[in-house]
Residue frames as a rotation matrix with the C-alpha (Angstrom) as fourth column:
UNK 1
-0.186 0.952 -0.242 34.62
0.464 -0.132 -0.876 35.71
-0.866 -0.275 -0.417 237.55
UNK 2
-0.803 0.031 0.595 32.80
0.551 -0.342 0.762 36.78
0.227 0.939 0.258 234.35
UNK 3
-0.153 0.765 -0.626 30.48
0.586 -0.440 -0.681 39.71
-0.796 -0.471 -0.381 234.62
UNK 4
0.141 0.265 0.954 28.69
0.958 -0.280 -0.063 41.67
0.251 0.923 -0.294 231.93
UNK 5
-0.279 -0.266 -0.923 29.85
0.464 -0.879 0.113 45.27
-0.841 -0.397 0.369 231.66
UNK 6
0.722 0.500 -0.478 29.00
-0.103 -0.606 -0.789 48.07
-0.685 0.618 -0.386 229.27
UNK 7
0.807 -0.390 0.443 30.69
0.565 0.291 -0.772 48.01
0.172 0.874 0.455 225.87
UNK 8
0.413 -0.744 0.525 34.34
-0.065 -0.599 -0.798 49.07
0.908 0.296 -0.296 226.10
UNK 9
0.397 -0.252 0.883 34.83
-0.905 -0.269 0.330 48.31
0.154 -0.930 -0.334 229.80
UNK 10
-0.230 -0.626 0.745 37.37
-0.831 0.525 0.185 45.68
-0.507 -0.577 -0.641 230.81
UNK 11
0.865 0.443 -0.238 36.82
-0.499 0.697 -0.516 43.30
-0.062 0.564 0.823 227.93
UNK 12
0.499 -0.702 0.509 39.33
-0.046 0.565 0.824 40.50
-0.866 -0.434 0.250 228.36
UNK 13
0.507 -0.295 0.810 40.08
0.821 0.452 -0.349 40.17
-0.263 0.842 0.472 224.63
UNK 14
0.848 -0.180 0.499 41.22
0.102 -0.867 -0.487 43.82
0.521 0.464 -0.717 224.45
UNK 15
0.852 -0.515 0.095 43.81
-0.220 -0.187 0.957 43.39
-0.475 -0.836 -0.273 227.21
UNK 16
0.364 -0.749 0.553 46.31
0.657 0.628 0.417 41.53
-0.660 0.211 0.721 225.06
UNK 17
0.340 -0.184 0.922 46.47
0.838 -0.386 -0.386 44.42
0.427 0.904 0.023 222.57
UNK 18
0.902 -0.046 0.430 47.43
-0.205 -0.921 0.332 46.94
0.381 -0.388 -0.839 225.26
UNK 19
0.184 -0.920 -0.347 51.24
0.321 0.390 -0.863 46.82
0.929 0.047 0.367 225.72
UNK 20
-0.669 -0.448 0.593 50.93
-0.327 -0.539 -0.776 48.77
0.667 -0.713 0.214 228.98
UNK 21
0.327 0.918 -0.227 48.23
-0.152 0.288 0.945 46.63
0.933 -0.274 0.234 230.63
UNK 22
0.075 -0.361 -0.930 50.53
0.838 0.527 -0.137 45.77
0.540 -0.769 0.342 233.54
UNK 23
-0.902 -0.394 0.177 50.64
0.268 -0.832 -0.486 49.47
0.339 -0.390 0.856 234.41
UNK 24
-0.388 0.841 0.377 46.85
-0.590 -0.541 0.600 49.71
0.709 0.010 0.706 234.75
UNK 25
0.786 0.618 0.014 46.50
-0.416 0.513 0.751 46.84
0.457 -0.596 0.660 237.21
UNK 26
-0.391 -0.899 0.198 48.55
-0.744 0.183 -0.642 45.25
0.541 -0.399 -0.740 239.96
UNK 27
0.084 0.343 -0.935 48.40
0.332 0.875 0.351 42.23
0.939 -0.341 -0.040 242.19
UNK 28
-0.178 -0.041 0.983 47.42
-0.774 -0.611 -0.166 43.05
0.608 -0.790 0.077 245.76
UNK 29
-0.626 -0.082 -0.775 47.74
0.327 0.875 -0.357 40.72
0.707 -0.478 -0.521 248.75
UNK 30
0.197 0.747 0.635 44.84
-0.599 -0.421 0.681 40.72
0.776 -0.514 0.365 251.21
UNK 31
-0.686 -0.552 0.473 45.28
-0.681 0.260 -0.684 39.59
0.255 -0.792 -0.555 254.80
UNK 32
-0.782 0.459 0.422 41.95
-0.033 0.646 -0.762 38.05
-0.622 -0.610 -0.490 255.79
UNK 33
0.805 -0.329 0.493 41.43
0.197 0.933 0.301 35.78
-0.559 -0.145 0.816 254.04
UNK 34
-0.157 -0.947 -0.280 44.93
-0.239 -0.238 0.941 35.52
-0.958 0.214 -0.189 252.64
UNK 35
0.509 0.348 0.788 44.36
0.698 0.369 -0.614 36.01
-0.504 0.862 -0.055 248.94
UNK 36
-0.668 -0.658 -0.348 45.89
0.222 -0.622 0.751 37.81
-0.710 0.425 0.561 246.00
UNK 37
0.428 0.887 0.175 43.69
0.585 -0.125 -0.801 39.91
-0.689 0.445 -0.572 243.73
UNK 38
-0.571 -0.456 0.682 44.19
0.814 -0.423 0.399 41.71
0.107 0.783 0.613 240.46
UNK 39
0.260 0.645 -0.718 43.21
0.725 -0.622 -0.296 45.31
-0.637 -0.444 -0.630 241.24
UNK 40
0.642 0.102 0.760 42.92
0.659 -0.580 -0.479 48.53
0.392 0.808 -0.439 239.27
UNK 41
-0.441 -0.758 -0.482 45.58
0.838 -0.540 0.083 51.27
-0.323 -0.367 0.872 239.39
UNK 42
0.588 0.742 -0.320 44.09
0.591 -0.665 -0.456 54.79
-0.552 0.079 -0.830 239.36
UNK 43
0.831 -0.187 0.524 45.20
0.365 -0.527 -0.767 57.75
0.420 0.829 -0.370 237.23
UNK 44
0.641 -0.614 0.460 47.70
-0.742 -0.649 0.167 58.81
0.196 -0.449 -0.872 239.94
UNK 45
-0.033 -0.639 -0.769 49.30
-0.374 0.721 -0.583 55.32
0.927 0.268 -0.263 239.76
UNK 46
-0.534 -0.037 0.845 47.95
-0.840 0.142 -0.524 54.39
-0.100 -0.989 -0.107 243.21
UNK 47
-0.851 0.231 -0.472 46.83
0.097 0.952 0.289 50.82
0.517 0.200 -0.832 243.77
UNK 48
-0.276 0.853 0.442 43.10
-0.878 -0.411 0.245 50.74
0.391 -0.321 0.863 244.57
UNK 49
-0.654 0.167 0.738 40.93
-0.387 0.764 -0.516 48.12
-0.650 -0.623 -0.435 246.28
UNK 50
0.361 0.847 -0.391 38.80
-0.775 0.039 -0.631 47.73
-0.519 0.531 0.670 243.15
UNK 51
-0.268 -0.414 0.870 39.18
0.048 0.896 0.441 44.19
-0.962 0.160 -0.220 241.88
UNK 52
-0.709 -0.047 -0.704 39.38
-0.676 -0.240 0.697 43.80
-0.202 0.970 0.138 238.10
UNK 53
0.003 0.758 0.652 36.30
0.070 0.650 -0.757 42.27
-0.998 0.047 -0.051 236.49
UNK 54
-0.821 -0.389 -0.418 36.43
-0.392 -0.149 0.908 41.24
-0.415 0.909 -0.030 232.85
UNK 55
0.403 0.907 -0.126 33.79
-0.658 0.191 -0.728 40.56
-0.636 0.376 0.674 230.24
UNK 56
-0.815 -0.551 0.178 34.18
-0.270 0.634 0.725 37.42
-0.512 0.543 -0.666 228.16
UNK 57
0.169 0.874 -0.456 31.91
-0.907 -0.043 -0.419 36.70
-0.385 0.485 0.785 225.21
UNK 58
-0.878 -0.423 -0.222 31.26
-0.478 0.795 0.375 33.17
0.018 0.436 -0.900 224.05
UNK 59
0.093 0.883 -0.461 28.76
-0.668 0.398 0.628 30.42
0.738 0.250 0.627 223.54
UNK 60
-0.034 -0.059 0.998 27.92
-0.946 0.324 -0.014 28.31
-0.322 -0.944 -0.067 226.61
UNK 61
-0.346 -0.192 -0.918 29.03
-0.563 0.825 0.040 24.71
0.750 0.531 -0.394 226.09
UNK 62
-0.146 0.259 -0.955 28.36
0.672 0.734 0.096 23.56
0.726 -0.628 -0.281 229.66
UNK 63
-0.238 0.099 0.966 26.93
-0.495 -0.868 -0.033 25.22
0.835 -0.486 0.256 232.75
UNK 64
-0.375 0.162 -0.913 26.55
0.785 0.579 -0.219 24.57
0.493 -0.799 -0.345 236.46
UNK 65
-0.626 0.257 0.736 24.00
-0.325 -0.944 0.054 27.00
0.709 -0.205 0.675 237.83
UNK 66
-0.738 0.527 0.423 21.22
-0.462 0.063 -0.885 27.13
-0.493 -0.848 0.196 240.32
UNK 67
0.585 0.462 0.667 18.84
-0.593 -0.317 0.740 25.91
0.553 -0.828 0.089 241.64
UNK 68
-0.501 -0.738 0.452 20.63
-0.843 0.297 -0.449 24.54
0.197 -0.606 -0.771 244.68
UNK 69
0.491 0.606 -0.626 20.02
-0.393 0.796 0.461 20.90
0.778 0.019 0.628 245.41
UNK 70
-0.065 -0.463 0.884 20.63
-0.994 0.110 -0.015 19.08
-0.091 -0.879 -0.468 248.64
UNK 71
0.823 0.432 0.369 20.74
-0.456 0.890 -0.025 15.46
-0.339 -0.148 0.929 249.61
UNK 72
0.543 -0.629 -0.556 23.01
-0.330 0.449 -0.830 12.71
0.772 0.634 0.036 248.42
UNK 73
0.732 -0.302 -0.611 25.75
0.598 0.714 0.364 10.92
0.326 -0.632 0.703 250.33
UNK 74
-0.324 -0.883 0.339 28.15
0.564 -0.468 -0.681 13.89
0.760 -0.030 0.650 250.56
UNK 75
-0.189 0.228 -0.955 28.10
0.942 -0.234 -0.242 15.78
-0.278 -0.945 -0.171 253.87
UNK 76
0.812 0.574 0.106 26.61
0.583 -0.791 -0.188 19.28
-0.024 0.214 -0.977 253.92
UNK 77
0.553 -0.657 -0.512 29.97
-0.094 -0.660 0.745 20.82
-0.828 -0.364 -0.426 254.88
UNK 78
-0.475 -0.756 0.450 31.81
0.362 0.298 0.883 19.24
-0.802 0.583 0.132 251.96
UNK 79
0.033 0.571 0.820 29.01
0.999 0.004 -0.044 20.07
-0.029 0.821 -0.570 249.53
UNK 80
0.909 0.332 -0.251 28.92
0.351 -0.936 0.032 23.73
-0.224 -0.117 -0.967 250.66
UNK 81
0.217 -0.918 -0.333 32.72
-0.024 -0.346 0.938 24.04
-0.976 -0.195 -0.097 250.50
UNK 82
-0.710 -0.615 0.343 32.94
0.242 0.244 0.939 22.83
-0.661 0.750 -0.024 246.89
UNK 83
0.293 0.882 0.369 29.63
0.792 -0.008 -0.610 24.03
-0.535 0.471 -0.701 245.45
UNK 84
-0.678 -0.590 -0.439 30.28
0.217 -0.731 0.647 26.32
-0.702 0.344 0.623 242.48
UNK 85
0.676 0.707 -0.205 28.68
0.039 -0.312 -0.949 28.30
-0.735 0.634 -0.239 239.70
UNK 86
-0.395 -0.918 0.033 30.46
-0.016 0.043 0.999 27.69
-0.919 0.394 -0.032 236.43
UNK 87
0.820 0.515 -0.248 30.32
-0.281 -0.015 -0.960 28.06
-0.498 0.857 0.132 232.69
UNK 88
-0.252 -0.817 0.518 32.41
0.463 0.368 0.806 26.58
-0.850 0.443 0.286 229.92
UNK 89
0.545 0.440 -0.713 32.59
-0.279 -0.707 -0.650 29.03
-0.790 0.554 -0.262 227.00
UNK 90
-0.069 -0.484 0.873 33.40
0.847 0.434 0.307 28.33
-0.527 0.760 0.380 223.37
UNK 91
-0.242 -0.121 -0.963 34.41
-0.102 -0.984 0.149 31.31
-0.965 0.134 0.226 221.25
UNK 92
0.671 0.591 0.449 33.29
0.303 0.334 -0.893 29.66
-0.677 0.735 0.045 218.01
UNK 93
0.150 -0.748 0.646 36.67
0.976 0.215 0.022 30.37
-0.156 0.627 0.763 216.44
UNK 94
0.896 0.221 0.384 36.45
0.311 -0.931 -0.190 34.17
0.316 0.289 -0.904 216.77
UNK 95
-0.051 -0.969 0.243 39.62
0.419 -0.242 -0.875 36.23
0.906 0.057 0.419 217.00
UNK 96
0.104 0.158 0.982 38.21
-0.688 -0.701 0.186 38.02
0.718 -0.695 0.036 220.08
UNK 97
0.942 0.282 0.184 37.93
-0.328 0.651 0.685 34.72
0.073 -0.705 0.705 221.94
UNK 98
0.534 -0.831 -0.155 41.45
0.669 0.528 -0.524 33.70
0.517 0.176 0.838 220.93
UNK 99
-0.212 -0.590 0.779 42.65
-0.040 -0.791 -0.610 37.07
0.976 -0.161 0.144 222.27
UNK 100
0.515 0.465 0.721 40.71
-0.744 -0.175 0.645 36.52
0.426 -0.868 0.256 225.53
UNK 101
0.952 -0.224 -0.209 42.45
0.278 0.916 0.288 33.14
0.127 -0.333 0.934 225.99
UNK 102
0.092 -0.973 0.214 45.84
0.623 -0.111 -0.774 34.76
0.777 0.204 0.596 225.33
UNK 103
-0.055 -0.045 0.997 45.02
-0.488 -0.871 -0.066 37.52
0.871 -0.490 0.026 227.85
UNK 104
0.871 0.404 0.280 43.97
-0.447 0.414 0.793 34.96
0.204 -0.816 0.541 230.50
UNK 105
0.680 -0.693 -0.240 47.26
0.655 0.721 -0.228 33.16
0.331 -0.002 0.944 229.96
UNK 106
-0.154 -0.728 0.668 49.18
0.223 -0.685 -0.694 36.45
0.963 0.042 0.267 230.36
UNK 107
0.336 0.360 0.870 47.35
-0.725 -0.491 0.483 37.20
0.601 -0.794 0.096 233.61
UNK 108
0.993 -0.003 -0.121 48.22
0.069 0.836 0.544 33.72
0.100 -0.548 0.830 234.93
UNK 109
0.260 -0.964 0.046 51.86
0.753 0.173 -0.635 34.37
0.604 0.200 0.771 234.07
UNK 110
-0.017 -0.155 0.988 51.65
-0.293 -0.944 -0.153 37.71
0.956 -0.292 -0.030 235.88
UNK 111
0.738 0.351 0.576 50.55
-0.651 0.149 0.744 35.87
0.176 -0.924 0.338 239.06
UNK 112
0.901 -0.349 -0.259 52.95
0.340 0.937 -0.078 32.97
0.270 -0.018 0.963 238.52
UNK 113
0.079 -0.942 0.327 56.02
0.272 -0.295 -0.916 35.22
0.959 0.162 0.233 238.78
UNK 114
0.148 0.040 0.988 55.05
-0.754 -0.642 0.139 36.13
0.640 -0.766 -0.065 242.37
UNK 115
0.763 0.288 0.579 55.09
-0.614 0.602 0.510 32.62
-0.201 -0.745 0.636 243.79
UNK 116
-0.365 -0.877 0.313 57.79
-0.707 0.480 0.519 29.99
-0.605 -0.032 -0.796 244.26
UNK 117
-0.521 0.101 -0.848 57.69
-0.729 0.465 0.503 27.29
0.445 0.880 -0.169 241.60
UNK 118
-0.672 0.323 -0.666 54.95
0.280 0.944 0.176 24.75
0.686 -0.068 -0.725 242.18
UNK 119
-0.882 0.338 -0.329 53.04
0.271 -0.209 -0.940 26.85
-0.386 -0.918 0.093 244.74
UNK 120
-0.311 0.784 -0.538 50.48
-0.727 -0.561 -0.397 28.25
-0.612 0.267 0.744 242.30
UNK 121
0.042 0.419 0.907 48.17
0.299 0.861 -0.412 25.77
-0.953 0.288 -0.089 240.62
UNK 122
-0.904 -0.428 0.005 48.83
0.105 -0.209 0.972 25.69
-0.415 0.879 0.234 236.87
UNK 123
0.155 0.918 -0.364 46.14
-0.435 -0.267 -0.860 27.02
-0.887 0.291 0.358 234.57
UNK 124
-0.835 -0.402 0.375 45.61
0.137 0.510 0.849 24.89
-0.532 0.761 -0.371 231.54
UNK 125
-0.493 0.631 -0.599 43.43
-0.859 -0.461 0.222 25.50
-0.136 0.624 0.769 228.54
UNK 126
-0.238 0.521 0.819 40.55
-0.074 0.831 -0.551 23.10
-0.968 -0.192 -0.160 228.12
UNK 127
-0.824 0.010 -0.567 39.50
-0.567 -0.028 0.823 21.54
-0.007 1.000 0.029 224.82
UNK 128
0.202 0.858 0.472 36.29
-0.403 0.512 -0.758 20.04
-0.893 -0.037 0.449 223.54
UNK 129
0.974 0.041 0.224 37.14
0.169 0.532 -0.830 17.49
-0.153 0.846 0.511 220.91
UNK 130
0.289 -0.931 0.223 40.45
0.953 0.302 0.023 17.81
-0.088 0.206 0.975 219.11
UNK 131
-0.385 -0.505 0.772 40.46
0.737 -0.672 -0.072 21.47
0.556 0.542 0.631 218.08
UNK 132
0.349 0.680 0.645 37.93
0.236 -0.730 0.641 23.58
0.907 -0.072 -0.415 219.97
UNK 133
-0.785 -0.599 -0.158 39.39
0.366 -0.243 -0.898 25.69
0.500 -0.763 0.411 222.78
UNK 134
0.402 0.913 0.072 37.07
0.409 -0.249 0.878 26.49
0.819 -0.323 -0.473 225.67
UNK 135
-0.607 -0.530 0.592 37.42
-0.247 -0.582 -0.775 28.74
0.755 -0.617 0.222 228.69
UNK 136
0.023 0.563 -0.826 36.30
0.779 0.508 0.368 27.45
0.627 -0.652 -0.427 232.10
UNK 137
-0.586 -0.103 0.804 35.07
-0.310 -0.888 -0.339 30.19
0.749 -0.448 0.488 234.42
UNK 138
0.120 0.607 -0.786 33.91
0.597 0.589 0.546 29.33
0.794 -0.534 -0.291 237.93
UNK 139
-0.439 -0.159 0.884 33.17
-0.550 -0.731 -0.404 30.91
0.710 -0.664 0.234 241.27
UNK 140
-0.900 0.120 -0.419 32.44
0.383 0.677 -0.629 29.39
0.208 -0.726 -0.655 244.67
UNK 141
0.005 0.978 0.208 28.79
0.362 -0.196 0.911 29.56
0.932 0.071 -0.355 245.70
UNK 142
0.958 0.284 -0.026 29.71
0.107 -0.273 0.956 29.95
0.264 -0.919 -0.292 249.40
UNK 143
-0.009 -0.967 0.256 32.75
-0.285 -0.243 -0.927 31.12
0.958 -0.082 -0.274 251.40
UNK 144
0.015 -0.037 -0.999 33.81
0.837 0.547 -0.007 29.61
0.547 -0.836 0.039 254.74
UNK 145
0.904 0.411 0.116 32.98
0.273 -0.766 0.582 32.12
0.328 -0.495 -0.805 257.50
UNK 146
0.510 -0.789 -0.343 36.59
0.545 -0.012 0.838 31.89
-0.665 -0.615 0.424 258.73
UNK 147
-0.456 -0.706 0.542 37.67
0.860 -0.192 0.472 33.43
-0.229 0.682 0.695 255.40
UNK 148
0.214 0.603 0.768 35.22
0.686 -0.653 0.322 36.35
0.696 0.458 -0.554 255.54
UNK 149
-0.876 -0.413 0.250 35.37
0.153 -0.729 -0.667 39.72
0.457 -0.546 0.702 257.25
UNK 150
-0.653 0.639 -0.407 32.85
0.545 0.024 -0.838 40.85
-0.525 -0.769 -0.364 259.87
UNK 151
-0.421 0.472 -0.774 31.47
-0.473 -0.843 -0.257 43.37
-0.774 0.258 0.578 257.36
UNK 152
-0.898 0.107 -0.427 30.68
-0.345 0.432 0.833 40.67
0.273 0.896 -0.351 254.78
UNK 153
-0.220 0.911 0.348 26.92
-0.853 -0.007 -0.521 40.21
-0.472 -0.412 0.779 254.86
UNK 154
-0.812 0.087 0.578 25.33
0.223 0.960 0.169 36.83
-0.540 0.266 -0.798 254.20
UNK 155
-0.373 0.681 -0.630 22.98
-0.864 -0.503 -0.032 37.09
-0.338 0.532 0.776 251.22
UNK 156
-0.404 0.267 0.875 20.77
0.104 0.964 -0.246 34.03
-0.909 -0.008 -0.417 250.86
UNK 157
-0.987 0.127 0.103 19.36
0.108 0.032 0.994 33.10
0.123 0.991 -0.046 247.45
UNK 158
-0.340 0.940 0.005 15.72
-0.940 -0.340 0.002 33.79
0.004 -0.004 1.000 246.61
UNK 159
-0.074 0.418 0.906 13.38
-0.429 0.807 -0.407 30.86
-0.900 -0.418 0.120 247.20
UNK 160
0.805 0.377 -0.458 13.04
-0.545 0.164 -0.822 30.49
-0.235 0.911 0.338 243.41
UNK 161
0.281 -0.809 -0.516 16.70
-0.637 0.245 -0.731 29.40
0.718 0.534 -0.447 243.19
UNK 162
-0.816 -0.577 -0.030 16.97
-0.309 0.481 -0.820 27.78
0.488 -0.660 -0.571 246.61
UNK 163
0.093 0.995 -0.041 13.63
-0.484 0.081 0.872 26.05
0.870 -0.061 0.489 247.33
UNK 164
0.431 0.047 -0.901 15.11
0.538 0.788 0.298 23.93
0.724 -0.614 0.314 250.14
UNK 165
0.947 -0.025 0.319 16.71
-0.231 -0.743 0.628 26.86
0.221 -0.669 -0.710 252.01
UNK 166
0.567 -0.798 -0.205 20.27
0.793 0.596 -0.128 25.53
0.224 -0.090 0.970 251.64
UNK 167
-0.187 -0.691 0.698 21.75
0.402 -0.702 -0.587 29.05
0.896 0.171 0.409 251.53
UNK 168
0.434 0.382 0.816 19.93
-0.580 -0.574 0.578 30.06
0.689 -0.724 -0.028 254.72
UNK 169
1.000 -0.009 0.027 21.18
-0.013 0.693 0.721 26.94
-0.025 -0.721 0.692 256.51
UNK 170
0.454 -0.890 0.040 24.76
0.443 0.186 -0.877 27.51
0.773 0.415 0.479 255.30
UNK 171
0.157 -0.376 0.913 25.44
-0.618 -0.759 -0.206 29.97
0.771 -0.532 -0.351 258.16
UNK 172
0.694 0.195 0.693 24.85
-0.702 0.399 0.590 27.25
-0.161 -0.896 0.414 260.76
UNK 173
0.881 -0.402 0.249 27.34
0.433 0.897 -0.086 25.03
-0.189 0.183 0.965 258.93
UNK 174
0.191 -0.887 -0.422 30.08
0.424 -0.313 0.850 27.69
-0.885 -0.341 0.316 258.82
UNK 175
-0.598 -0.369 0.712 29.53
0.792 -0.134 0.596 29.24
-0.124 0.920 0.372 255.37
UNK 176
-0.007 0.571 -0.821 28.27
0.083 -0.818 -0.569 32.53
-0.996 -0.073 -0.042 253.95
UNK 177
0.119 0.042 0.992 27.21
0.992 -0.042 -0.117 33.69
0.037 0.998 -0.046 250.51
UNK 178
0.071 -0.218 -0.973 28.90
0.392 -0.891 0.228 37.10
-0.917 -0.398 0.023 250.23
UNK 179
0.630 0.203 -0.750 29.38
-0.451 -0.691 -0.565 39.67
-0.633 0.694 -0.344 247.48
UNK 180
-0.361 -0.870 -0.336 32.45
-0.838 0.145 0.526 37.82
-0.409 0.471 -0.781 246.13
UNK 181
-0.715 0.144 0.684 30.26
0.183 0.983 -0.016 34.75
-0.675 0.114 -0.729 245.56
UNK 182
0.353 0.919 -0.178 27.71
0.088 -0.222 -0.971 36.63
-0.932 0.327 -0.159 243.49
UNK 183
-0.797 -0.523 0.302 27.87
0.313 0.070 0.947 36.25
-0.516 0.850 0.108 239.74
UNK 184
0.137 0.812 -0.567 25.83
-0.426 -0.469 -0.774 38.10
-0.894 0.347 0.281 237.15
UNK 185
-0.636 -0.243 0.733 25.05
0.490 0.606 0.626 36.20
-0.596 0.758 -0.266 233.98
UNK 186
0.056 0.654 -0.755 23.57
-0.522 -0.625 -0.580 37.75
-0.851 0.426 0.306 230.88
UNK 187
-0.391 -0.154 0.908 22.63
0.607 0.698 0.380 36.34
-0.692 0.700 -0.179 227.53
UNK 188
-0.181 0.328 -0.927 21.88
-0.638 -0.757 -0.143 37.80
-0.748 0.566 0.346 224.16
UNK 189
0.015 0.247 0.969 20.20
0.594 0.778 -0.207 36.26
-0.805 0.578 -0.135 221.16
UNK 190
-0.372 -0.160 -0.914 20.78
-0.557 -0.749 0.358 37.37
-0.742 0.643 0.189 217.60
UNK 191
0.792 0.606 0.068 19.32
-0.248 0.422 -0.872 36.52
-0.557 0.674 0.485 214.26
UNK 192
0.406 -0.651 0.642 21.41
0.803 0.589 0.089 35.01
-0.436 0.480 0.762 211.47
UNK 193
0.507 -0.167 0.845 21.76
0.548 -0.694 -0.466 38.57
0.665 0.700 -0.261 210.13
UNK 194
-0.538 -0.812 -0.227 23.33
0.664 -0.242 -0.707 39.68
0.519 -0.531 0.670 213.44
UNK 195
-0.214 0.539 0.815 20.35
-0.391 -0.811 0.434 41.65
0.895 -0.226 0.384 214.77
UNK 196
-0.991 -0.111 0.075 19.75
-0.106 0.308 -0.946 41.42
0.082 -0.945 -0.317 218.51
UNK 197
-0.273 0.935 -0.228 16.41
0.396 0.325 0.859 39.94
0.877 0.144 -0.459 219.53
């Protein structure tokens, strides 16, 4: 998940330059649904429930956003299960983006050491053309109700993004849109001189 944070907070490209990053976060196993999360370690070295969220800066090469669309030949259940929000980011050759890719690779290796060989899906770097490295970031739009907790509230999209009411009807088909499915996107425009507009 990519989320905009204030300057200096959890920027992915800064992680690789911190030799003690593994001390500030740990992998925590959750029971329901059975998942593993990268969580923050507090000042007393206690593992918290706060999942790590990183900022990644780049130029959007491809995007899959709202509005939600229905119809087609795919069943509602299959469409809801695999519907996602995604961006493909290009760092335009910046050293910060290269460092973010290296940090993402390190995090994958951190997870990989916990699982038997072949159990964790391999993460591979994507390319556009021959040289340009891009980072794919995606999040499910809905979560199966069986994988949620009773305290997870269903948060339908506004009518502006969901004119057909797909997110409202998701509950009847066994899916919820919960906090973990929410993604905040932000954009910034600058002039050629680097001034923000």
